[in-house]
Every structure is written in structure tokens, then in C-alpha cells.
C-alpha positions as CSV (number, residue, x, y, z in Angstrom):
1,M,16.7,0.5,3.1
2,A,13.1,-0.6,3.7
3,K,10.5,-2.9,2.2
4,I,7.1,-1.4,1.1
5,D,4.0,-3.3,2.1
6,L,1.9,-4.1,-0.9
7,G,-1.2,-2.8,0.9
8,A,0.1,0.7,0.2
9,I,-1.1,0.3,-3.4
10,G,-4.7,0.1,-2.3
11,D,-4.3,2.7,0.5
12,L,-2.9,5.2,-2.0
13,A,-5.5,4.6,-4.7
14,D,-7.5,7.8,-4.1
15,R,-4.4,10.0,-4.8
16,P,-4.0,11.6,-8.2
17,P,-1.5,9.8,-10.4
18,A,1.9,11.3,-11.2
19,K,3.2,12.2,-14.6
20,Y,5.0,9.1,-15.8
21,I,8.4,9.4,-17.5
22,V,10.5,6.6,-19.0
23,V,14.3,7.0,-19.4
24,T,15.8,5.2,-22.3
25,A,18.9,5.8,-24.5
26,V,20.6,5.5,-27.8
27,T,22.2,2.1,-28.7
28,P,24.6,1.2,-25.9
29,T,28.4,1.3,-26.3
30,P,31.0,-0.5,-24.2
31,L,31.7,2.9,-22.6
32,G,28.2,3.2,-21.0
33,E,26.1,6.3,-21.6
34,G,25.0,7.0,-18.0
35,K,21.3,6.1,-18.3
36,T,21.0,5.4,-14.5
37,T,22.9,8.5,-13.5
38,T,20.6,10.6,-15.8
39,A,17.5,9.0,-14.3
40,V,18.8,9.8,-10.8
41,G,19.9,13.3,-11.9
42,L,16.5,14.1,-13.5
43,A,14.7,13.0,-10.3
44,Q,17.0,15.3,-8.3
45,G,16.5,18.1,-10.8
46,L,12.7,17.9,-10.5
47,A,13.0,17.9,-6.7
48,Q,15.2,21.0,-7.0
49,L,12.2,22.7,-8.7
50,G,10.0,21.8,-5.8
51,H,8.2,18.8,-7.2
52,R,7.6,15.6,-5.3
53,T,9.5,13.0,-7.3
54,M,10.1,9.3,-7.2
55,L,12.3,7.0,-9.2
56,T,11.9,3.3,-10.0
57,L,15.0,1.2,-11.0
58,R,16.0,-2.4,-11.5
59,Q,18.3,-4.0,-9.0
60,P,21.7,-4.7,-10.6
61,S,22.7,-8.3,-11.2
62,M,25.9,-9.4,-9.3
63,G,27.1,-11.1,-12.5
64,P,27.9,-7.8,-14.3
65,T,28.8,-6.2,-11.0
66,F,31.7,-8.6,-10.6
67,G,32.2,-8.9,-14.3
68,V,33.0,-6.0,-16.7
69,K,30.3,-3.5,-16.0
70,G,30.8,-3.0,-12.3
71,G,28.2,-1.3,-10.1
72,A,24.9,0.2,-11.5
73,A,23.8,2.7,-8.8
74,G,24.7,5.8,-10.7
75,A,27.8,7.9,-10.1
76,G,29.2,11.0,-8.5
77,H,26.5,13.3,-7.2
78,A,23.8,11.3,-9.1
79,Q,23.6,7.9,-7.4
80,V,21.5,5.8,-5.2
81,L,22.5,5.1,-1.6
82,P,23.5,2.8,0.0
83,M,25.4,2.1,-3.2
84,E,27.2,-1.1,-1.9
85,Q,24.0,-2.8,-0.7
86,M,22.1,-1.9,-4.0
87,N,24.9,-3.5,-6.1
88,L,25.2,-6.6,-3.9
89,H,22.6,-8.5,-1.9
90,L,20.2,-5.6,-1.2
91,T,17.3,-7.3,0.7
92,G,17.9,-10.7,-0.8
93,D,15.3,-10.6,-3.7
94,F,17.7,-12.1,-6.2
95,H,18.5,-14.9,-3.8
96,A,14.8,-15.6,-3.4
97,V,14.4,-15.7,-7.2
98,T,17.4,-18.1,-7.5
99,A,16.0,-20.3,-4.7
100,A,12.5,-20.5,-6.2
101,H,13.8,-21.1,-9.7
102,N,16.1,-23.9,-8.5
103,L,13.5,-25.4,-6.3
104,L,11.4,-26.0,-9.4
105,A,14.4,-27.5,-11.2
106,A,15.0,-29.8,-8.3
107,M,11.3,-30.9,-8.4
108,V,11.6,-31.6,-12.1
109,D,14.5,-34.0,-11.6
110,N,12.9,-35.5,-8.5
111,H,9.8,-36.2,-10.6
112,L,11.9,-38.1,-13.1
113,H,13.6,-40.0,-10.4
114,H,10.4,-41.2,-8.8
115,G,8.8,-42.7,-11.9
116,N,7.8,-39.7,-14.1
117,E,4.1,-40.0,-13.5
118,L,3.4,-37.1,-15.8
119,G,5.3,-38.6,-18.7
120,L,7.7,-35.7,-19.0
121,D,10.1,-36.2,-22.0
122,P,13.7,-35.8,-20.6
123,H,14.7,-34.5,-24.0
124,A,12.0,-31.8,-24.0
125,I,12.8,-30.3,-20.6
126,S,13.5,-26.5,-21.0
127,W,13.8,-25.5,-17.3
128,R,17.4,-25.0,-16.5
129,R,19.0,-23.8,-13.2
130,V,20.2,-20.3,-12.4
131,L,23.0,-18.6,-10.5
132,D,23.7,-14.8,-10.0
133,V,27.3,-15.1,-11.1
134,N,29.0,-15.0,-14.5
135,D,30.2,-18.6,-15.1
136,R,30.6,-19.8,-18.6
137,A,31.6,-23.3,-17.4
138,L,28.0,-23.9,-16.3
139,R,26.4,-23.1,-19.6
140,N,26.1,-26.8,-20.5
141,V,26.2,-29.5,-17.9
142,V,25.2,-33.2,-17.4
143,L,23.0,-33.9,-14.4
144,G,22.5,-37.1,-12.5
145,L,25.9,-38.6,-12.8
146,G,27.0,-41.1,-10.2
147,Q,24.9,-43.9,-8.8
148,A,21.2,-44.7,-9.5
149,Q,20.0,-42.8,-6.4
150,D,21.8,-39.7,-7.7
151,G,19.1,-39.0,-10.4
152,I,18.4,-39.5,-14.0
153,P,21.3,-38.5,-16.3
154,R,20.4,-35.8,-18.7
155,Q,21.9,-32.7,-20.3
156,S,21.0,-29.2,-19.0
157,G,22.7,-26.0,-18.0
158,F,22.7,-22.8,-16.0
159,D,21.5,-19.3,-16.8
160,I,22.2,-16.1,-14.9
161,T,19.5,-15.2,-12.4
162,A,18.6,-12.0,-14.2
163,A,17.6,-14.2,-17.2
164,S,15.2,-16.3,-15.0
165,E,11.6,-16.4,-15.9
166,V,10.9,-16.2,-12.2
167,G,12.6,-12.9,-12.1
168,V,10.5,-11.6,-14.9
169,I,7.4,-12.8,-13.1
170,L,8.5,-10.8,-10.0
171,A,8.7,-7.8,-12.3
172,L,5.4,-8.2,-14.1
173,S,3.1,-9.5,-11.2
174,T,0.5,-7.0,-10.0
175,S,-0.3,-8.8,-6.7
176,L,0.6,-11.9,-4.6
177,R,-2.3,-13.7,-6.2
178,D,-1.2,-12.8,-9.7
179,M,2.3,-13.9,-8.9
180,R,1.1,-17.2,-7.6
181,E,-1.0,-17.8,-10.7
182,R,1.9,-16.9,-13.0
183,L,4.3,-19.3,-11.2
184,G,1.8,-22.1,-11.7
185,R,1.7,-21.4,-15.5
186,I,5.5,-21.8,-15.9
187,V,6.1,-24.5,-18.5
188,V,9.1,-26.7,-17.6
189,G,8.9,-29.0,-20.7
190,F,6.6,-31.3,-22.7
191,T,5.5,-34.9,-22.7
192,R,6.2,-37.1,-25.6
193,G,2.7,-36.5,-26.8
194,G,3.3,-32.7,-26.9
195,R,1.4,-31.7,-23.8
196,A,2.9,-28.8,-21.7
197,V,4.0,-29.7,-18.2
198,T,3.7,-26.8,-15.7
199,A,5.0,-25.9,-12.3
200,E,1.4,-26.4,-11.1
201,D,1.4,-30.0,-12.5
202,L,4.5,-30.6,-10.4
203,R,2.9,-29.0,-7.3
204,A,5.9,-26.7,-7.0
205,A,4.3,-23.3,-7.5
206,G,3.0,-22.9,-4.0
207,A,6.4,-23.4,-2.4
208,M,7.9,-21.1,-5.0
209,A,5.4,-18.4,-4.0
210,V,6.3,-18.8,-0.4
211,L,9.9,-18.1,-1.2
212,L,9.0,-15.0,-3.2
213,K,6.4,-13.6,-0.8
214,D,8.6,-10.9,0.7
215,A,10.6,-10.5,-2.5
216,L,7.5,-9.1,-4.2
217,R,7.6,-6.1,-1.9
218,P,9.5,-3.2,-3.5
219,N,12.7,-1.9,-1.8
220,L,12.9,1.8,-0.8
221,L,16.2,3.6,-1.0
222,Q,17.2,7.2,-1.7
223,T,19.4,9.3,-3.9
224,C,22.3,11.2,-2.4
225,E,19.9,14.2,-2.3
226,H,17.3,12.2,-0.5
227,T,14.9,11.7,-3.4
228,P,13.1,8.4,-2.8
229,V,13.9,5.5,-5.1
230,L,12.1,2.1,-5.4
231,V,14.6,-0.5,-6.5
232,H,12.9,-3.7,-7.5
233,A,13.4,-6.7,-9.8
234,G,16.2,-6.9,-12.4
235,P,15.4,-8.8,-15.6
236,F,18.0,-8.4,-18.3
237,G,17.1,-6.1,-21.2
238,N,18.5,-8.1,-24.1
239,I,17.0,-11.6,-23.3
240,A,14.1,-10.6,-21.0
241,T,11.9,-7.5,-20.3
242,G,14.5,-5.2,-19.0
243,N,12.3,-3.2,-16.7
244,S,11.7,-2.7,-12.9
245,S,8.5,-4.0,-11.3
246,I,4.9,-3.0,-11.9
247,V,4.2,-3.0,-8.2
248,A,7.0,-0.4,-7.6
249,D,5.4,1.8,-10.3
250,Q,2.0,1.3,-8.8
251,V,3.3,2.6,-5.4
252,G,5.4,5.4,-6.9
253,V,2.7,6.8,-9.3
254,R,0.5,7.6,-6.3
255,C,3.2,9.1,-4.1
256,A,4.6,11.9,-6.3
257,D,4.0,14.6,-8.9
258,Y,6.5,12.9,-11.3
259,L,7.4,9.2,-11.4
260,I,10.6,8.3,-13.4
261,T,11.4,4.8,-14.5
262,E,14.4,3.4,-16.4
263,A,14.1,0.9,-19.2
264,G,17.2,-1.3,-20.1
265,F,19.5,-0.6,-23.0
266,G,18.3,1.4,-26.0
267,S,14.8,2.3,-27.0
268,D,14.7,-0.6,-29.4
269,M,15.1,-3.0,-26.4
270,G,13.9,-2.0,-22.9
271,A,11.6,0.8,-24.1
272,E,9.9,-1.4,-26.6
273,R,9.1,-4.0,-23.9
274,F,8.2,-1.3,-21.5
275,V,5.4,-0.2,-23.9
276,N,4.3,-3.4,-25.5
277,I,4.5,-5.6,-22.4
278,K,4.8,-3.6,-19.1
279,C,2.4,-0.8,-19.9
280,R,-0.2,-3.2,-21.3
281,L,-0.2,-5.1,-18.0
282,S,0.1,-2.1,-15.6
283,G,-2.4,0.2,-17.4
284,L,0.1,3.1,-16.8
285,H,0.8,5.2,-19.8
286,P,3.9,7.4,-20.0
287,H,3.7,11.1,-20.8
288,A,7.3,11.5,-22.1
289,A,10.5,9.6,-22.8
290,V,14.1,10.8,-22.1
291,V,16.6,9.6,-24.6
292,V,20.1,9.7,-23.1
293,T,23.2,10.1,-25.3
294,T,26.8,11.2,-25.0
295,V,29.5,12.7,-27.3
296,R,31.4,9.4,-27.0
297,A,28.4,7.4,-28.1
298,M,27.7,9.5,-31.1
299,K,31.4,9.3,-32.2
300,L,31.3,5.5,-31.9
301,H,28.1,5.3,-33.9
302,S,29.8,7.2,-36.7
303,G,31.7,3.9,-37.3
304,R,35.0,5.8,-37.4
305,H,36.4,4.6,-34.0
306,R,36.8,1.3,-32.1
307,V,36.9,0.9,-28.4
308,V,37.3,-2.1,-26.1
309,A,35.8,-2.1,-22.6
310,G,38.5,-1.7,-20.0
311,R,41.0,-0.1,-22.3
312,P,41.9,3.6,-22.8
313,L,40.0,5.5,-25.4
314,P,41.8,6.0,-28.8
315,E,43.5,9.4,-29.1
316,A,41.5,10.2,-32.2
317,M,38.3,9.8,-30.3
318,L,39.3,12.3,-27.7
319,A,40.3,14.9,-30.3
320,E,37.7,17.6,-31.0
321,N,35.7,16.5,-34.1
322,P,32.0,17.6,-34.3
323,D,31.8,16.0,-37.8
324,D,32.2,12.6,-36.1
325,V,29.4,13.4,-33.7
326,R,27.1,14.5,-36.6
327,A,28.1,11.3,-38.5
328,G,26.8,9.2,-35.6
329,G,23.6,11.3,-35.3
330,S,21.7,8.7,-37.4
331,N,21.5,6.5,-34.4
332,L,20.0,9.2,-32.2
333,L,17.5,10.1,-34.9
334,K,16.4,6.4,-35.2
335,H,15.8,6.3,-31.5
336,L,13.8,9.5,-31.6
337,D,11.7,7.8,-34.3
338,I,11.2,4.7,-32.2
339,V,10.1,6.7,-29.2
340,R,7.6,8.7,-31.3
341,S,6.3,5.4,-32.8
342,F,5.1,4.7,-29.2
343,G,3.2,8.0,-29.1
344,L,5.6,9.5,-26.6
345,I,7.2,13.0,-26.6
346,P,11.0,12.6,-26.6
347,V,13.5,14.8,-24.7
348,V,17.2,14.3,-25.5
349,A,19.5,14.4,-22.4
350,V,23.2,14.8,-23.2
351,N,25.1,13.4,-20.4
352,V,28.2,15.7,-20.3
353,F,31.7,14.4,-19.5
354,P,34.5,16.7,-18.5
355,Q,36.6,16.0,-21.6
356,D,33.7,16.9,-24.0
357,H,34.3,19.8,-26.4
358,E,31.6,22.5,-26.7
359,S,31.5,22.2,-30.5
360,E,30.7,18.4,-30.1
361,L,28.0,19.1,-27.5
362,Q,26.5,21.7,-29.8
363,A,26.5,19.2,-32.7
364,I,24.2,16.8,-30.7
365,V,21.9,19.7,-29.8
366,D,21.7,20.7,-33.5
367,V,20.9,17.1,-34.6
368,A,18.2,16.8,-32.0
369,T,16.6,20.2,-32.4
370,E,16.6,19.9,-36.2
371,A,14.6,16.7,-35.7
372,G,12.1,18.6,-33.6
373,A,13.1,17.3,-30.2
374,R,13.9,19.2,-27.0
375,C,17.6,18.7,-26.1
376,E,19.4,19.7,-22.9
377,L,22.9,19.3,-21.6
378,A,23.1,17.7,-18.1
379,T,25.9,17.8,-15.7
380,H,24.3,15.9,-12.8
381,V,27.2,13.6,-12.2
382,V,29.4,16.6,-11.2
383,D,26.7,19.0,-10.0
384,G,23.9,16.8,-8.7
385,G,20.3,18.0,-9.0
386,P,21.2,21.6,-10.1
387,G,23.1,20.1,-13.1
388,A,19.8,18.6,-14.3
389,V,17.4,21.5,-13.7
390,S,17.3,22.5,-17.4
391,L,16.6,18.9,-18.3
392,A,13.8,18.7,-15.7
393,R,12.2,21.9,-17.1
394,A,12.2,20.4,-20.6
395,V,10.7,17.2,-19.3
396,I,7.9,19.2,-17.5
397,E,7.2,20.9,-20.8
398,A,7.0,17.6,-22.7
399,C,4.7,16.1,-20.0
400,A,2.3,19.0,-20.6
401,E,1.8,18.0,-24.2
402,P,-1.0,15.6,-25.2
403,S,0.3,12.0,-25.7
404,E,-1.4,8.6,-26.3
405,V,0.6,5.4,-26.1
406,R,0.6,3.3,-29.2
407,Y,1.5,-0.4,-29.3
408,T,3.6,-1.9,-32.1
409,Y,1.2,-4.8,-32.7
410,R,-2.1,-6.2,-31.6
411,L,-2.2,-9.2,-29.3
412,D,-4.6,-11.0,-31.7
413,E,-2.1,-11.0,-34.5
414,P,-0.1,-14.3,-35.2
415,L,3.2,-14.6,-33.3
416,A,5.2,-14.3,-36.5
417,A,3.4,-11.1,-37.5
418,K,4.2,-9.6,-34.1
419,I,7.9,-10.4,-34.5
420,T,7.8,-9.0,-38.0
421,A,6.2,-5.8,-36.7
422,V,8.9,-5.2,-34.1
423,A,11.6,-6.0,-36.7
424,R,10.3,-3.6,-39.3
425,E,8.8,-0.8,-37.3
426,I,11.3,-0.7,-34.4
427,Y,14.6,-2.1,-35.8
428,G,14.2,-1.0,-39.4
429,A,14.7,-4.5,-40.8
430,D,13.3,-5.3,-44.3
431,A,11.9,-8.7,-43.1
432,I,12.5,-11.6,-40.8
433,D,14.1,-15.0,-41.7
434,L,12.4,-17.8,-39.7
435,L,14.5,-20.8,-39.6
436,P,12.5,-24.1,-40.0
437,D,12.7,-25.1,-36.4
438,A,11.6,-21.6,-35.2
439,A,8.7,-21.6,-37.7
440,R,7.5,-25.0,-36.5
441,E,7.7,-23.9,-32.8
442,L,5.6,-20.8,-33.5
443,D,3.0,-23.0,-35.1
444,R,3.1,-25.4,-32.2
445,L,2.8,-22.7,-29.6
446,E,-0.2,-21.2,-31.4
447,G,-1.8,-24.6,-31.5
448,L,-1.3,-24.9,-27.8
449,G,-3.1,-21.6,-27.2
450,Y,-0.2,-19.3,-26.6
451,G,-0.7,-17.3,-29.8
452,S,-2.2,-14.2,-28.0
453,L,0.9,-13.6,-25.9
454,P,3.2,-10.6,-26.7
455,V,6.7,-11.2,-28.0
456,V,10.2,-10.5,-26.7
457,I,13.1,-10.5,-29.2
458,A,16.4,-11.6,-27.7
459,K,19.1,-9.9,-29.7
460,T,22.3,-8.0,-29.3
461,H,22.0,-4.6,-27.5
462,L,25.0,-3.2,-29.3
463,S,23.2,-2.5,-32.5
464,I,19.6,-1.7,-33.5
465,S,20.1,-4.7,-35.9
466,S,20.9,-8.2,-34.9
467,D,24.6,-7.8,-35.8
468,P,26.6,-6.0,-33.2
469,R,29.1,-4.8,-35.8
470,L,26.5,-2.6,-37.5
471,K,26.4,0.9,-36.0
472,G,24.3,4.0,-36.6
473,A,20.9,3.1,-38.1
474,P,21.3,0.0,-40.3
475,T,19.0,-0.6,-43.2
476,G,18.6,-3.3,-45.8
477,W,19.0,-6.2,-43.5
478,T,16.9,-9.2,-42.4
479,L,16.3,-10.3,-38.8
480,P,17.3,-14.0,-38.4
481,V,15.0,-15.9,-36.0
482,R,16.9,-19.1,-35.1
483,E,14.9,-20.3,-32.1
484,V,11.7,-19.6,-30.3
485,R,11.0,-20.3,-26.6
486,L,8.0,-19.9,-24.3
487,A,7.8,-18.0,-21.1
488,A,4.2,-18.9,-20.2
489,G,4.4,-17.8,-16.6
490,A,5.8,-14.4,-17.4
491,G,3.4,-14.2,-20.3
492,Y,5.3,-13.9,-23.5
493,V,7.0,-15.8,-26.3
494,Y,10.6,-14.9,-27.1
495,A,12.5,-15.2,-30.3
496,I,16.3,-15.7,-30.2
497,C,18.0,-13.8,-32.9
498,G,21.8,-14.3,-33.3
499,D,24.2,-15.8,-30.8
500,M,22.7,-14.9,-27.4
501,R,24.1,-16.1,-24.1
502,T,21.9,-16.5,-21.1
503,M,24.9,-17.1,-18.9
504,P,27.7,-14.5,-19.3
505,G,31.4,-15.3,-18.8
506,L,34.1,-13.3,-16.9
507,G,36.8,-11.4,-18.7
508,R,40.5,-11.8,-18.2
509,H,40.5,-9.2,-15.5
510,P,36.9,-9.0,-14.1
511,A,35.8,-6.3,-11.7
512,A,35.8,-8.9,-8.9
513,E,39.7,-8.6,-8.8
514,R,39.4,-5.0,-7.6
515,I,36.7,-5.4,-5.0
516,D,37.8,-6.0,-1.4
517,L,37.5,-4.9,2.3
518,D,39.8,-2.3,3.8
519,E,41.2,-2.4,7.3
520,S,38.0,-0.9,8.8
521,G,35.7,-3.3,7.0
522,E,34.5,-0.9,4.3
523,I,33.9,-2.1,0.8
524,V,36.4,-0.7,-1.7
525,G,36.7,-1.1,-5.5
526,L,33.0,-1.2,-6.2
527,F,32.1,1.4,-8.7
């Protein structure tokens, strides 16, 4: 592992840019579709064809690593090494984000304790604390209990580090100076008169930047076939931006013929924010998008099967049934439409599992090709780079076609119009339902000068709609916007739709129960 000096961005500026490819997927299922393994396999497949290739990925959060999901470094012959370090502390970037975030929280409460010169309303403080562990007991807490010198009592709570605005700032900053300025713009709350109070007002942003100075440098790792990988930043894709850092892409795009990056969850989530937020800031425009799917995912999106994470698959789901696959094809078709709405050329990658039947794989190929998309079967988990060579050739062909990125909305549109545009054009909703408190907050934020910011919609990742029970490509529904929050430092307004948790909980038997050290000190049970 190594850290890349940010000076490399300027040193490489005279090199021609790489073709830029985003890897996204159909709507996720509890089974996992193998988006990261496919991104790794594609990078290795392009390298097999003799192309200089780089890959940029998010760092996994230790919350899901020790929870249900487990590791997120790929699998089999398509993974990033060293896998253990990538899934755990890596170079300490998440710890730096946690420390910087909680330093600001401590300075908020310290300011209240020492007289509250800025007039911060204790009931209007939005800055919570963070921890990179799933812990539902910390979602809501009371601070300052004890004696007078122990602080001012008030309600607050904890979020997971991957939901921290500081982590998003790390992902979206283009330089140290940009990061420092963004940290200063963080809004921690409001005065009783309605004035925003920032990290700069509290004189906390400078110390936060010091803690994050080295964390802004991307981490260099490699795949098991020695293709270079930049692993950097890790914001969640359902409640944040869901993409790796801009600085990693700025380095990678000048070091290779092809740069591959992965966006979190389905194209309605991570890819939407990739285009409407990340690409707007970075100035990098993708040439193609890989949409990952599996036989299992298509069967689930048919609505004919039910699975539970951690439990064996139903017998009926394992039986050969191409009709179930075709019935779930509506979800794949919707994601192809979403990708095309961004002006990108889609390539469907079918991540093949050993138990898949040929007729079912062919059903996916038929659905994709009838919709006019390239589609290739990929066996990279078993075969490594050679198993993704046909996919790599299809991506090369797609990158040769003309493309022009299209944004879903203009930044000068009202915030409610931006939310409506995403809901209708990306999710397929008929309309949005703004609850009164959310409508008032949108008006207030526009009055405070935040109306030109892009929007993030925090919703379930298990459906294109806001209802995780609706599979396929739901129509005839309305997106409920129950709350609106500001992420001024990161540079967006986010609308919370449905019951979203910013601090996950652990299951009855979390992955942490299986992780241990063997007699030689090697880590076991981390998948």
C-alpha cells in the first residue's frame, strides 16, 4: 500500500486523459450482484488486452464489514490486495474523518459550555457525532449529563462515519485548499434568529484540515493480477454521494488508457450522483457505463421469490426458469434507460455464478440486446482477467462511440424542481409529495442562498422507488419527501424519503462473530 502525493495531479497534467468508465448495476438485492468484482475483473480484462488500466474504488466501511455485508474488496480471482487491510483500517483515512468530525462536535458543545457567544440555538444543532461501527443504541443519545462542568444537556446522536459530511468532503475536494474551504462552510446549526453557524465561525475548520491533510492523498493498492487500484473515500450511496474521490480520478485519468470507477448501488443512486454531482465538480465526463446484473437479481426482481440475507436460497429460485429471468428484465431495462438519460453508452455485464443455467444467462442477453445494449457474460471471479476479456472488448467498442454527458437538472432551478426532476426522470415517479416541514425547509435554504446547490435523495437502495417492497420498475407512485437537510460543506441539499437510518444496527449473527486470528496471527473469516 502507498499514499499518492497530490502533486502528481499537476505533474501528470500534460498526459492525454484515459477513457473514463463508470461501473453501476441493477437495483441491489440482499444477495449482492458483484459490482466490485466486475469492476476489478474489467480492469484485469483490459490489462489482458495490453491496455494500461487503472481502477478507483471506495474504501469499505467497517460497519458493514463487521455487520451483514462482510468485506468489499472483490472475490476469487477478481479482488484487491491486500484484502484484509482494505476492509479494515487501510491507511487510517476513516479514522481521520471520524476524528475531524468529532472534533467539530466537541467544539460545538464546548462553545455552548463557555457562554455561547454566537447565540447557537441548542435545539437547532444538526451536527451529530460519528463512529465507524454499526451501533443502533447510539442513534439517539443525551449529552452533557452529570455535573455543571460536564456540559450543557441536550439531545443528539451518532451516525456511521460513512454518512459523515466530512467523508463526502474528502471525496469531493479537488485540492487541499478546496478541502479547507469546504470544511469551513459546514453548517452545524442555526441561531434563534435563523443565521447559519459554520465550522469557520467556531474556528474549528483549520484543525479539522490538519487532521485530514494526509487522508486527502489517495491510497494505491493492486488487484491480484497487479492492475493498480486507487482506493479512496467511502461515502454511503443511499444517504450520501456513494462515489470514490475526485483526486483519485484526477490521478488515474492521466496514468492509463482506461480509468474505471465504481458508483454505489444501482444507477438510480450512485450513478445519478456520479453524473449530477461528481462529474460536475471534476470536469471528467465518462465515455461508457457498465451495468452489472446476475441471474439471481433478475429472478428476485420478477417478484416471484423472497430471500433473506444470510439464509439459503429458496429451492424454486435455484431451479432452471428463464421465464423468471425475463419477468425481472423490467428492472434491467429501467437501468439502461437511466444510463442513457445521462448520455452514456451502456454495456451489460452478466456476473456469472457456477449454479447459473445457460438458458437463464441467455435470457438476460436477449433482454439486453433487444433493448439495443451490448451484453457480455463475465466469469472473472473464477477465471480472473481472461474471464472478462469479452466484456473488456465490448467496453472498448462502447468507448469509441460519441457520447456527451447530460445532467438531470440545471443548478439554477429551484431545489424542489431538482428533486422532482430526479424523481420523475430517474426513478419513474409521477410526482413528489413534500411534507409541510420539508417544504418550509426548502424555502428557508433558498432564502439563505443555498438554492443553487445540487440535490441528493436519501432513499432505499432496494427499489428504484422509495418503497423497498416494490421490485422491477415501479410506476404510478409518488416520492414522499419527509425531511430536508443541508450539507453546505460538501455542497448539496439532501432530501430524506422514507425511513432512512444514518446509523445501521447489527443483525442477530453479524459477520464480526466469524472474524478472528489464527495461531499464526493471520486474519480469518473476513470475506
